[in-house]
C-alpha positions in Angstrom: 8.6 9.1 -22.6 6.4 8.9 -19.6 3.3 7.7 -21.6 5.4 4.5 -23.3 6.9 3.8 -19.7 3.5 3.4 -18.7 2.3 1.3 -21.6 5.2 -1.2 -21.2 5.0 -1.3 -17.1 1.7 -2.0 -17.3 2.0 -4.7 -20.0 4.9 -6.5 -18.2 3.4 -6.0 -14.5 -0.4 -5.8 -15.2 -0.8 -2.8 -13.0 -0.2 0.9 -14.0 2.7 2.8 -12.1 0.8 4.3 -9.5 -1.2 0.8 -8.8 2.1 -1.0 -8.3 3.5 1.4 -5.7 0.4 2.0 -3.4 0.3 -1.8 -3.3 4.0 -1.9 -2.3 3.7 0.2 0.4 0.1 -1.3 1.5 2.3 -5.0 2.2 4.9 -3.4 3.6 3.0 -1.6 6.0 0.9 -5.1 6.3 3.9 -6.9 7.4 5.6 -4.1 9.6 2.2 -4.4 11.4 1.7 -8.7 11.7 5.2 -9.4 12.1 6.7 -6.8 14.1 3.8 -5.1 15.8 4.0 -1.5 14.5 0.8 0.4 14.8 -1.1 1.1 11.9 -0.6 4.9 11.9 3.8 4.0 12.5 3.2 1.9 9.5 1.7 4.0 7.5 4.5 6.9 8.2 7.3 4.0 7.5 5.7 3.2 4.8 5.5 6.4 2.5 1.7 7.3 3.5 1.7 10.9 4.2 -2.2 10.8 5.3 -3.4 8.1 7.5 -7.0 8.3 6.3 -6.1 7.5 3.1 -3.6 5.2 3.8 -6.8 3.2 5.4 -9.2 4.0 2.9 -6.9 2.1 0.5 -5.9 -0.4 3.3 -9.7 -1.3 3.6 -9.8 -1.8 0.1 -7.0 -3.9 -0.8 -7.3 -6.1 2.2 -11.2 -6.1 3.3 -10.2 -4.8 6.4 -9.1 -2.0 8.3 -5.4 -1.9 9.5 -6.4 -1.7 13.2 -9.1 -4.7 12.4 -5.6 -6.9 10.8 -3.8 -6.9 13.5 -6.0 -8.4 15.6 
């Protein structure tokens, strides 16, 4: 069941499935911006975020700086 999967996943990774996916997307966006010079907006789209403002909020929460500041 979904509940059982969530419990096993969290036990194994230490993160909920939702948090795990968000972190993977954020890290992918960070790599695109820092290693390949992709713009923050494009990195958010290519990483699967449908809303830039949500991406920006989550990025700042995770990395302590906005996506634009991380490119400096």
